[in-house]
C-alpha positions as CSV (number, residue, x, y, z in Angstrom):
1,M,77.2,101.6,146.7
2,T,79.9,100.1,148.7
3,K,82.6,97.9,147.3
4,Q,81.3,95.0,149.4
5,V,77.8,95.3,147.8
6,K,79.3,95.6,144.3
7,K,81.3,92.4,144.8
8,Y,78.2,90.7,146.3
9,L,76.2,91.7,143.2
10,F,79.0,90.4,140.9
11,A,79.1,87.1,142.8
12,V,75.3,86.6,142.5
13,V,75.3,87.3,138.7
14,L,78.4,85.2,138.2
15,F,76.9,82.3,140.2
16,I,73.7,82.4,138.1
17,A,75.8,82.4,134.9
18,V,77.9,79.5,136.1
19,I,74.9,77.4,137.1
20,S,73.5,78.0,133.6
21,V,76.5,76.6,132.0
22,T,77.6,73.9,134.5
23,T,75.9,71.1,132.7
24,L,77.5,72.3,129.5
25,T,81.0,72.4,130.9
26,Y,80.8,69.0,132.6
27,R,79.9,67.2,129.4
28,V,82.7,68.8,127.3
29,T,85.5,66.3,126.5
30,W,88.7,67.1,124.7
31,S,89.1,66.1,121.1
32,A,91.7,67.0,118.4
33,A,90.8,69.9,116.3
34,S,89.4,69.0,113.0
35,T,90.3,71.0,109.9
36,E,86.9,70.0,108.5
37,K,85.0,72.0,111.1
38,N,84.0,75.4,109.7
39,V,82.1,77.0,112.6
40,Y,83.5,77.8,116.1
41,R,81.2,79.2,118.7
42,A,82.7,80.2,122.1
43,S,79.8,78.9,124.3
44,T,79.2,75.6,122.5
45,D,83.0,74.9,122.2
46,Y,83.6,75.9,125.9
47,S,85.8,73.3,127.6
48,T,87.8,72.6,130.7
49,I,91.0,72.1,128.6
50,Q,93.2,74.9,127.1
51,G,93.2,74.5,123.3
52,D,90.2,72.3,123.0
53,N,88.2,73.3,119.9
54,N,91.0,75.8,119.3
55,W,89.9,78.0,122.2
56,Y,92.2,79.3,124.9
57,Y,91.4,81.2,128.1
58,Q,93.8,83.9,129.2
59,E,94.5,87.3,130.8
60,W,96.6,90.2,129.4
61,D,98.6,92.5,131.6
62,G,99.7,94.8,128.7
63,S,102.7,92.8,127.8
64,T,102.0,89.1,128.3
65,Y,99.2,86.7,127.7
66,T,98.9,84.2,130.6
67,N,96.7,81.1,130.6
68,L,94.0,81.0,133.2
69,A,93.5,78.0,135.5
70,W,90.4,75.8,135.5
71,D,88.5,76.1,138.8
72,N,86.5,72.9,139.1
73,S,84.6,74.0,142.1
74,K,83.2,77.1,140.3
75,K,83.2,75.5,136.9
76,L,85.0,78.4,135.2
77,W,88.4,79.7,134.2
78,Q,90.1,81.7,137.0
79,G,92.9,84.3,136.7
80,K,95.3,85.5,139.3
81,N,92.9,88.2,140.6
82,K,89.6,87.1,142.1
83,H,87.3,88.6,139.5
84,A,89.4,87.8,136.4
85,T,87.1,84.9,135.1
86,I,85.7,83.4,131.9
87,A,82.6,81.2,131.9
88,A,80.8,79.8,128.8
89,N,79.7,83.1,127.5
90,I,80.6,85.6,130.3
91,H,83.9,87.5,130.7
92,H,84.9,89.6,133.7
93,P,88.2,91.6,133.8
94,D,90.0,92.5,137.0
95,H,92.8,95.1,136.7
96,V,94.1,92.9,133.8
97,D,92.2,92.3,130.5
98,I,90.3,89.0,130.2
99,V,90.9,87.2,126.9
100,R,89.4,84.4,125.0
101,K,91.8,83.3,122.2
102,W,91.0,81.3,119.1
103,V,93.8,79.8,116.9
104,A,93.0,79.1,113.3
105,P,93.3,75.4,112.4
106,K,93.5,76.1,108.7
107,S,93.8,78.9,106.2
108,G,90.8,80.7,104.8
109,I,88.4,83.6,105.0
110,V,86.6,83.8,108.3
111,H,83.6,85.9,109.4
112,I,83.5,87.0,113.1
113,S,80.1,87.6,114.6
114,G,78.5,87.5,118.1
115,Q,76.7,89.8,120.5
116,V,78.6,91.8,123.1
117,A,76.5,93.2,126.1
118,K,76.7,93.8,129.8
119,S,75.6,90.9,132.0
120,N,75.5,93.1,135.1
121,P,74.0,96.5,134.4
122,T,73.7,97.7,138.0
123,C,77.0,99.7,138.4
124,G,80.5,100.4,137.1
125,D,81.8,102.5,134.2
126,G,81.3,99.9,131.5
127,V,83.9,97.9,129.5
128,K,85.8,98.0,126.3
129,A,85.4,95.1,123.9
130,I,88.4,94.5,121.5
131,I,89.3,92.0,118.8
132,R,92.9,91.6,117.8
133,K,94.3,89.5,115.0
134,N,97.7,88.5,116.2
135,N,99.1,91.8,117.3
136,K,96.9,94.0,115.2
137,L,93.8,95.8,116.5
138,I,90.9,95.1,114.1
139,W,87.7,95.9,116.0
140,S,86.8,97.8,119.2
141,T,83.8,99.4,120.9
142,A,82.8,100.7,124.4
143,I,79.9,99.1,126.2
144,G,78.0,101.2,128.7
145,Y,77.7,99.8,132.2
146,D,73.9,99.4,131.8
147,D,73.9,98.3,128.1
148,K,72.0,95.0,128.2
149,V,71.4,95.1,124.4
150,G,75.0,95.7,123.3
151,V,76.3,95.4,119.8
152,S,76.7,92.6,117.3
153,A,80.2,92.1,116.0
154,S,80.8,91.8,112.2
155,Y,84.2,91.5,110.7
156,T,85.8,89.4,107.9
157,T,89.4,88.6,107.5
158,N,91.8,86.0,106.0
159,V,93.6,83.8,108.4
160,A,96.6,81.5,108.0
161,T,97.0,78.3,109.9
162,G,98.2,79.3,113.4
163,D,96.9,82.9,113.3
164,A,95.3,84.0,116.6
165,L,92.1,86.0,117.2
166,Y,91.9,87.6,120.6
167,F,88.5,88.6,122.1
168,I,89.4,91.0,124.9
169,V,87.3,92.6,127.6
170,N,89.0,95.6,129.3
171,Q,87.7,97.1,132.6
172,Q,88.1,100.8,131.5
173,Q,88.8,102.7,134.8
174,E,87.6,100.1,137.4
175,N,86.0,96.7,137.3
176,S,82.8,97.0,139.3
177,C,79.9,95.0,137.8
178,D,82.1,94.3,134.6
179,G,80.5,91.0,133.9
180,T,80.0,90.9,130.1
181,F,78.1,88.5,127.8
182,W,80.2,87.8,124.7
183,D,79.7,84.7,122.6
184,P,81.9,85.1,119.5
185,T,81.3,82.9,116.5
186,I,84.0,82.3,113.8
187,T,82.8,80.9,110.5
188,Y,84.9,79.9,107.5
189,D,83.2,81.5,104.6
190,E,83.9,81.4,100.9
191,K,81.0,83.5,99.7
192,P,81.7,86.4,97.3
193,L,82.4,89.5,99.3
194,K,80.8,92.9,98.9
195,Y,81.0,96.0,101.1
196,T,79.0,99.2,100.8
197,A,79.9,102.1,103.1
198,S,76.3,103.0,103.9
199,E,75.2,99.4,104.4
200,G,78.1,98.7,106.7
201,Y,77.8,102.0,108.6
202,S,78.1,101.4,112.4
203,S,78.9,103.0,115.7
204,I,81.9,100.5,116.0
205,Q,85.4,101.0,114.6
206,G,86.1,98.0,112.4
207,Q,82.5,96.8,112.1
208,N,81.9,95.3,108.7
209,N,85.6,96.2,108.0
210,W,84.9,100.0,108.0
211,Y,86.8,102.5,110.1
212,Y,86.2,106.3,110.7
213,E,89.2,108.5,110.9
214,E,90.6,112.0,110.2
215,Q,93.9,112.7,108.7
216,D,96.5,115.4,109.7
217,K,99.4,115.3,107.2
218,D,100.5,111.6,107.3
219,K,98.9,110.6,110.5
220,F,95.4,109.1,111.0
221,Y,93.3,109.5,114.2
222,P,90.2,107.6,115.1
223,M,87.0,109.6,115.3
224,T,84.5,109.4,118.2
225,W,81.0,108.1,117.9
226,I,78.3,110.7,118.8
227,K,75.2,108.6,119.6
228,K,72.7,111.5,119.8
229,E,73.7,112.7,116.3
230,N,74.3,109.2,114.8
231,L,77.6,110.2,113.4
232,W,81.4,110.1,113.9
233,R,83.2,113.3,114.9
234,G,86.9,114.2,114.8
235,S,88.8,116.7,116.8
236,T,86.7,119.7,115.6
237,E,83.0,120.3,115.2
238,F,82.7,119.8,111.4
239,S,85.1,117.0,111.0
240,M,82.4,114.3,110.5
241,I,81.4,111.1,108.8
242,G,77.8,110.0,108.5
243,H,75.8,107.2,107.0
244,H,76.7,108.0,103.4
245,W,78.5,111.3,103.6
246,Q,81.6,113.0,104.9
247,H,82.6,116.5,106.0
248,P,86.2,117.7,106.4
249,E,87.7,120.4,108.6
250,A,91.3,121.4,108.7
251,R,91.9,117.7,109.0
252,D,90.7,115.4,106.1
253,S,87.6,113.2,106.7
254,V,88.6,109.6,106.0
255,R,86.4,106.5,105.7
256,T,88.7,103.4,105.7
257,W,88.1,99.9,104.6
258,A,90.3,96.9,105.5
259,A,90.7,94.2,103.0
260,P,89.6,90.8,104.5
261,T,91.5,88.9,101.8
262,S,93.6,89.2,98.7
263,G,92.0,89.6,95.3
264,V,90.8,91.9,92.6
265,V,88.1,94.3,93.7
266,Q,86.0,96.8,91.8
267,I,85.3,100.1,93.5
268,T,82.0,101.7,92.5
269,G,79.6,104.2,94.0
270,K,78.4,107.8,94.1
271,L,80.3,110.9,94.8
272,A,78.5,114.3,94.8
273,K,78.1,117.4,96.9
274,E,75.3,117.2,99.5
275,N,75.3,120.9,100.6
276,I,75.3,123.0,97.5
277,S,74.5,126.4,99.0
278,C,78.0,127.8,99.6
279,G,81.7,127.0,99.8
280,N,84.3,126.3,97.2
281,G,84.0,122.6,96.8
282,V,86.1,119.7,98.0
283,I,88.8,117.3,96.8
284,A,88.0,113.6,96.8
285,T,90.8,111.0,96.8
286,I,91.0,107.2,97.1
287,Y,94.1,105.8,98.5
288,K,95.4,102.2,98.5
289,N,97.5,102.3,101.6
290,D,99.7,105.3,101.0
291,N,99.3,105.6,97.3
292,A,96.6,107.8,95.7
293,I,94.8,105.8,93.0
294,W,91.8,108.0,92.2
295,S,91.2,111.7,92.6
296,T,89.0,114.5,91.5
297,P,87.9,118.0,92.7
298,I,84.1,118.6,93.1
299,V,82.7,122.1,92.7
300,F,80.5,123.4,95.6
301,D,77.2,123.1,93.7
302,D,77.8,119.7,91.9
303,K,74.8,117.6,93.1
304,V,75.1,115.3,90.1
305,G,78.7,114.3,90.8
306,F,80.4,111.2,89.6
307,Q,80.0,107.4,89.5
308,I,83.2,105.9,90.7
309,K,84.7,102.9,88.8
310,Q,88.1,101.3,89.2
311,H,89.6,97.9,89.5
312,I,92.5,97.3,91.9
313,T,94.3,94.3,93.5
314,V,94.3,94.3,97.3
315,R,96.2,92.2,99.8
316,T,94.9,90.9,103.1
317,D,94.7,93.9,105.5
318,D,95.4,96.5,102.8
319,R,93.6,99.8,103.5
320,L,91.5,101.6,101.0
321,R,90.9,105.1,102.2
322,F,88.1,107.4,100.9
323,V,89.2,110.9,101.7
324,I,87.4,114.2,101.5
325,S,89.6,117.3,101.8
326,Q,88.6,120.9,102.0
327,N,89.5,123.1,99.0
328,G,90.9,126.1,100.9
329,E,88.1,126.3,103.5
330,N,85.3,124.0,104.6
331,S,82.0,125.9,104.3
332,C,79.2,123.7,103.2
333,D,81.6,120.8,102.5
334,G,79.2,118.0,103.2
335,T,79.7,115.4,100.5
336,I,78.1,112.1,99.5
337,F,80.8,109.5,99.2
338,N,79.3,106.1,99.3
339,P,81.7,103.5,97.8
340,T,80.9,99.8,97.2
341,I,83.8,97.4,97.1
342,T,83.2,94.0,95.3
343,Y,85.5,91.0,95.2
344,D,85.7,88.6,92.2
345,A,85.4,91.5,89.7
346,Q,86.7,90.2,86.3
347,P,88.7,92.9,84.6
348,I,88.8,92.0,80.9
349,K,89.0,95.0,78.6
350,Y,89.9,98.7,78.9
351,T,89.7,101.1,76.0
352,A,91.1,104.7,76.4
353,S,88.1,106.5,74.8
354,E,85.5,104.4,76.5
355,G,87.1,104.9,79.9
356,Y,87.7,108.6,79.3
357,S,86.7,110.7,82.3
358,P,87.3,113.9,84.2
359,I,88.7,111.9,87.1
360,Q,92.3,110.7,87.6
361,G,92.2,106.9,88.0
362,Q,88.6,106.4,86.8
363,N,88.4,103.1,84.9
364,N,92.1,102.7,85.7
365,W,93.2,105.6,83.4
366,Y,95.4,108.6,84.3
367,Y,96.3,111.7,82.4
368,E,99.8,113.1,82.7
369,E,102.7,114.9,81.1
370,R,106.3,114.0,81.3
371,D,109.4,116.2,81.8
372,K,112.5,114.0,81.5
373,D,111.9,111.2,84.0
374,K,109.2,112.9,86.0
375,F,105.4,112.6,85.5
376,Y,103.0,115.4,86.5
377,P,99.2,115.0,86.6
378,M,97.2,117.2,84.1
379,T,94.3,119.4,85.1
380,W,90.7,118.8,83.9
381,I,89.3,121.7,81.8
382,K,85.5,121.2,82.1
383,A,84.6,123.9,79.5
384,E,86.8,122.1,76.8
385,T,86.2,118.5,78.0
386,L,89.9,117.8,78.0
387,W,93.0,117.5,80.2
388,R,95.7,120.2,80.0
389,G,99.2,120.2,81.3
390,N,101.4,123.2,82.2
391,A,101.3,124.7,78.6
392,E,98.5,125.5,76.3
393,Y,98.9,122.6,73.8
394,S,99.9,119.9,76.3
395,M,96.6,118.1,76.1
396,I,94.8,114.8,76.2
397,G,91.3,114.4,74.8
398,H,88.7,111.6,74.4
399,H,90.8,109.5,71.9
400,W,93.7,111.8,71.1
401,Q,96.9,113.4,72.6
402,H,98.9,116.5,71.9
403,P,102.4,117.1,73.2
404,E,104.2,120.3,74.0
405,A,107.8,120.6,75.3
406,R,106.6,118.0,77.8
407,D,105.4,114.6,76.5
408,S,101.7,113.8,76.6
409,V,101.1,110.6,78.6
410,R,97.9,108.5,79.0
411,T,98.6,105.9,81.7
412,W,96.8,102.7,82.5
413,L,97.1,100.9,85.9
414,A,97.0,97.1,85.8
415,P,94.4,95.9,88.3
416,T,95.8,92.4,88.4
417,S,98.4,90.1,86.9
418,G,98.0,88.4,83.5
419,V,98.9,88.5,79.8
420,V,97.4,91.5,78.0
421,R,97.1,92.4,74.3
422,I,97.4,96.0,73.4
423,T,95.6,97.0,70.2
424,G,94.1,100.2,68.7
425,P,94.7,102.9,66.2
426,L,97.5,105.4,66.0
427,V,97.2,108.1,63.4
428,K,97.7,111.9,62.9
429,D,94.6,114.0,63.5
430,N,95.9,117.3,62.1
431,V,97.8,116.6,58.8
432,V,98.2,120.2,57.5
433,C,101.5,121.1,59.1
434,G,104.3,120.1,61.5
435,N,106.9,117.4,61.3
436,G,105.1,114.6,63.0
437,V,105.3,112.9,66.4
438,I,107.0,110.0,68.1
439,A,104.7,107.5,69.7
440,K,105.9,105.0,72.4
441,I,104.4,102.5,74.7
442,Y,106.1,101.9,78.1
443,K,105.7,99.1,80.5
444,N,106.7,101.0,83.7
445,D,110.1,102.5,82.7
446,K,110.8,100.3,79.7
447,V,109.9,101.0,76.0
448,V,108.1,98.1,74.5
449,W,106.7,99.6,71.3
450,T,107.7,102.7,69.3
451,T,107.3,104.4,66.0
452,P,107.5,107.9,64.4
453,V,104.3,109.2,62.8
454,L,104.7,111.5,59.8
455,F,102.8,114.8,60.0
456,D,100.4,113.9,57.2
457,D,99.9,110.2,58.0
458,K,96.2,109.7,57.8
459,V,96.5,105.9,57.6
460,G,98.7,105.3,60.6
461,Y,99.0,102.1,62.5
462,N,97.0,99.4,64.1
463,I,98.9,98.6,67.3
464,Q,99.4,95.0,68.5
465,H,101.6,94.0,71.3
466,D,101.4,91.3,73.9
467,L,103.0,91.4,77.4
468,S,102.6,90.2,80.9
469,V,101.6,92.7,83.6
470,R,101.7,92.5,87.4
471,A,99.2,94.2,89.6
472,D,99.9,97.9,89.8
473,D,102.2,97.9,86.7
474,R,101.8,101.0,84.6
475,I,101.4,101.0,80.8
476,R,102.1,104.5,79.4
477,F,101.0,105.7,76.0
478,V,103.3,108.6,75.1
479,T,103.4,111.1,72.3
480,S,106.4,113.3,71.9
481,Q,107.0,116.2,69.6
482,N,109.5,115.6,66.8
483,G,111.5,118.8,67.1
484,E,108.5,121.1,67.5
485,N,104.8,120.7,68.2
486,S,102.9,122.3,65.3
487,C,99.7,120.3,64.4
488,D,100.8,117.5,66.7
489,G,97.2,116.3,67.6
490,T,97.3,112.5,67.3
491,T,94.7,109.8,67.7
492,F,96.2,107.2,70.1
493,N,93.3,105.1,71.3
494,P,94.6,101.9,72.8
495,T,92.5,98.9,74.0
496,I,94.0,96.6,76.6
497,T,92.5,93.1,76.8
498,Y,93.4,90.4,79.4
499,L,93.9,87.1,77.5
500,D,92.6,83.8,78.6
501,P,95.5,81.8,79.9
502,K,94.4,78.9,77.7
503,Q,94.3,81.0,74.6
504,P,96.8,79.8,71.9
505,L,99.4,82.4,71.0
506,S,101.4,82.3,67.8
507,Y,103.7,84.7,66.0
508,S,105.0,84.8,62.4
509,S,107.8,87.2,61.4
510,R,106.2,87.4,57.9
511,V,102.5,87.8,58.8
512,N,103.2,90.0,61.8
513,F,105.7,92.3,59.9
514,G,105.2,95.9,61.1
515,S,106.6,99.4,60.7
516,A,106.8,99.9,64.5
517,Q,109.4,98.4,66.9
518,G,107.6,96.0,69.1
519,Q,104.6,95.4,66.7
520,S,103.3,91.9,67.5
521,N,106.4,91.5,69.7
522,W,108.9,91.8,66.9
523,Y,111.8,94.1,66.8
524,Y,114.2,94.9,63.9
525,Q,117.9,95.2,64.5
526,E,121.4,94.7,63.3
527,L,124.3,93.1,65.3
528,N,127.4,95.3,65.5
529,G,130.0,93.3,67.3
530,L,128.2,92.3,70.6
531,D,125.6,95.1,70.4
532,Y,122.1,94.8,69.0
533,V,121.1,98.2,67.4
534,D,117.6,99.1,66.3
535,M,117.1,99.7,62.6
536,T,115.0,102.6,61.1
537,F,111.9,102.0,59.1
538,D,111.8,103.4,55.5
539,A,108.2,104.1,54.8
540,K,108.7,104.6,51.0
541,K,110.4,101.2,50.6
542,Q,108.5,99.5,53.4
543,E,111.6,98.0,54.8
544,W,113.9,98.4,57.9
545,K,117.3,99.9,57.2
546,G,120.5,99.6,59.2
547,A,123.5,101.8,59.2
548,R,124.8,100.7,55.8
549,E,123.1,100.5,52.4
550,F,122.4,96.8,52.2
551,S,121.6,96.2,55.9
552,T,117.9,95.5,55.4
553,L,114.9,93.6,56.7
554,T,111.6,93.3,54.7
555,F,108.5,91.3,55.5
556,N,110.2,88.1,54.5
557,M,113.8,88.9,53.7
558,Y,117.1,89.5,55.6
559,H,120.2,91.1,54.2
560,P,123.4,91.7,56.3
561,D,125.9,94.4,55.5
562,P,128.3,93.3,57.0
563,S,126.6,93.5,60.4
564,A,124.1,90.6,60.9
565,A,120.4,91.3,60.1
566,V,118.3,90.4,63.2
567,R,114.7,89.9,64.0
568,K,114.1,89.9,67.8
569,W,111.0,88.4,69.4
570,V,110.1,89.1,73.0
571,A,108.1,86.5,75.0
572,P,104.9,88.0,76.4
573,K,104.6,85.2,79.0
574,S,106.5,82.2,80.4
575,G,105.9,78.8,78.8
576,T,107.2,76.4,76.2
577,V,107.3,77.6,72.6
578,R,107.7,75.6,69.4
579,L,110.0,77.2,66.8
580,T,109.6,76.3,63.1
581,G,110.9,77.7,59.9
582,N,112.9,77.1,56.8
583,P,115.5,79.8,55.8
584,V,116.5,79.7,52.2
585,K,118.8,81.9,50.0
586,G,116.9,84.5,48.0
587,H,119.5,85.5,45.5
588,I,121.4,82.4,44.3
589,S,123.5,83.8,41.4
590,C,126.5,84.9,43.4
591,G,128.2,85.3,46.8
592,N,129.5,82.8,49.2
593,G,126.4,82.1,51.3
594,V,125.3,83.0,54.8
595,E,124.9,81.6,58.3
596,T,121.5,81.5,59.9
597,M,121.2,81.1,63.7
598,I,118.7,81.3,66.6
599,Y,119.8,82.6,70.0
600,K,117.9,82.7,73.3
601,G,119.8,85.5,75.0
602,K,123.4,84.5,74.5
603,T,122.7,80.8,74.1
604,K,122.7,79.4,70.6
605,L,119.7,77.1,70.0
606,W,120.1,76.3,66.4
607,G,122.2,77.2,63.3
608,T,123.1,76.2,59.8
609,K,125.1,77.5,56.9
610,L,123.4,78.1,53.6
611,A,125.4,77.9,50.4
612,A,125.2,80.7,47.9
613,N,122.8,78.8,45.6
614,D,120.8,76.9,48.4
615,D,117.2,77.7,47.5
616,K,115.9,74.6,49.4
617,G,117.3,75.7,52.8
618,T,117.2,73.8,56.0
619,A,114.0,73.3,58.0
620,Y,113.9,73.2,61.8
621,N,111.3,72.2,64.3
622,M,112.1,72.5,68.0
623,T,110.8,73.5,71.4
624,T,112.3,75.6,74.1
625,P,111.2,77.1,77.4
626,V,111.0,80.9,77.7
627,S,110.3,83.2,80.5
628,Q,108.2,86.4,80.2
629,G,110.3,89.2,78.6
630,Q,113.0,86.8,77.3
631,A,114.2,87.5,73.8
632,L,114.8,85.1,70.9
633,Y,117.0,86.4,68.1
634,F,116.8,85.2,64.5
635,V,120.1,86.1,62.9
636,V,121.4,86.1,59.4
637,N,125.2,86.6,59.2
638,A,127.2,87.4,56.1
639,G,130.0,85.2,55.0
640,E,133.3,86.6,53.8
641,N,131.4,89.2,51.7
642,I,127.8,90.4,51.4
643,D,127.3,89.7,47.7
644,C,123.8,88.3,47.0
645,D,123.2,87.6,50.7
646,S,119.4,88.2,50.7
647,T,117.8,85.3,52.6
648,F,114.1,84.4,52.9
649,W,113.0,83.3,56.4
650,D,109.6,83.2,58.0
651,A,110.3,82.5,61.7
652,Q,107.2,81.0,63.4
653,I,106.7,80.8,67.1
654,E,103.8,79.1,68.9
655,Y,103.1,78.5,72.6
656,T,102.5,74.8,73.1
657,T,99.3,73.9,74.8
658,T,100.9,70.7,76.2
659,S,103.7,72.6,77.8
660,N,105.1,71.2,81.0
661,M,106.2,74.6,82.1
662,S,104.3,76.8,84.4
663,D,103.8,80.5,84.0
664,Y,104.9,82.6,87.1
665,A,103.5,86.1,87.7
666,Y,104.6,88.5,90.4
667,D,103.0,91.5,92.1
668,G,104.3,95.0,92.5
669,A,106.5,94.0,95.5
670,N,108.0,91.1,93.4
671,R,106.2,88.5,95.4
672,L,104.9,85.4,93.6
673,E,101.3,86.1,92.9
674,T,100.0,83.4,90.6
675,I,101.3,80.2,88.9
676,T,99.5,79.1,85.8
677,L,99.9,75.4,85.6
678,P,100.3,73.5,82.2
679,S,96.7,72.5,82.6
680,G,95.6,76.1,82.6
681,Q,94.7,76.0,86.3
682,V,95.8,79.1,88.3
683,V,97.3,78.9,91.8
684,H,96.9,82.2,93.7
685,Y,99.3,83.2,96.5
686,Y,98.1,85.5,99.4
687,Y,100.2,87.5,101.8
688,D,99.7,89.4,105.0
689,A,100.5,93.1,105.5
690,N,104.1,92.2,106.3
691,G,104.6,90.2,103.1
692,N,104.4,86.8,104.7
693,L,102.7,84.0,102.7
694,I,99.5,83.1,104.4
695,Q,97.6,81.1,101.8
696,R,97.9,79.3,98.5
697,R,94.6,78.6,96.8
698,K,93.7,77.0,93.4
699,G,91.3,79.1,91.4
């Protein structure tokens, strides 16, 4: 076919298309974009004016987008080259890409749909259809020259006001007969979002937010669609992804999902071997961007497999990657890996024993050991149904832990921000020998709760501690040997519960008295000069002891010697708290009295002196704002001597429900994530992949 004939055929097809839309284009009039409009369709919004209905008509030369000119005689948009044109629902490239651009008039979640197909199927080498969000490629497919059926686009993403979506038609090698029907529709949509790999499976990269890749070291390469086999193939024969399965080669097989918006998602689904006749199994891993959040090996004949379950916070355009890697070699490595990702999951409660699993990350729990400041994942021992570290007795079981030279660490990953309450039993399992253990709770790298546990302590502790967490914070439950590890098996079965932001919180130094530092957010210290130093609990006397004989704290009494006796309380969240109490002298027969004070950090909030015989005391009732993690110190200071300085004081703290102070929570990148208003309403902040704020929404 000659070039003249090809151009003639193009002209005929284009003429017919233009005639079909002439009436439509003539009656279009320009109007200011309305932020109330929720559906934008290219053909019905088609206009003679750039920007009308938020649509623009452009061409792209690889570096610059240039507006087309309206050709009133042809009733279409015309580029610099003859065949670079856009009609109501037809695009034709010509050495440059032809582009229909839509600019978001408001923030929100949008769903992109619309059929793409060839309008002239008589010649040429087909076209490539591409969708970009700003500068980022989010969707692409090739359309054969004779493909009159085409494909239906489906992609969901969060847009900020002013974001641009580009619908691009590329000529491939040459532009003969490249007329292409494409009538994209953009719909603002607030429906709950759910994505299942098999249901979203497609021959298009990015369709339904799914991508098909292979990984070589730290680089990802798109696979190629094999139409005859209905699968994606990588650079080698057995590097494949199918409807609900994956098969690795030397390169890993990677099914990737792009988050359309920010929020908490629950990952569920089946993972099992499909071909169980040979091989040595595979390794399955889930990544959030570059961080592994879930991982397990699968033996070659495991056709039962696992049911995935994990909560995680995602940001707009975050990538969740579902990776299958060969375990030495790739014989029979076909593996069912069919995840479902659901938004609006409500993580509420996590108990270590209930979430116990042979999978790292399942139910947000991880099993590790610590050597100094480094953490190492343990290995699952199927025959014993436990996790083991690098030494025989470095173990974690269903509800218990056992340290060796390395500490035993059960770790929980926060799926979202909020205030959580940690509860649960801590008690020795094996009480016949040894010298006990030391138990600690860390929030990331900071100790928030700690106590020694005696070797024969069958009663133990009921943990309680409140704190704020951000998405991806780690709460670590650590048992360490106390000199040596004989009989160090210890029940340590925490429950982590997200608290309702409206739930009233109150704390009493008397009622909440505990034998662990951090219990119910109280700590027991003495003030030596400018330094607060932790006291040690005396189990026989049921009191906290400082460095000197009379430096003491009991459930309701302070005694300085001569360093001040101090109870410290740490705020689990930001807000306004009401402080009440009435310190009085306990022993009134001698001495020269004491001074009682309340500090917020280094700022003195309140103070009074109590005479030696003052058994009435001085009451206080006051409010003060606190930020999460801020400390209040309740201090009893000796006078000129320590004689008869015992002082009774029940310090009470209550968050006020009528607070005018908002609670601010931040994500793992220290970006503002939520503001809980005094009314209890939560404002959510959403960011793009570069950390730019794109949306603020009240939830």
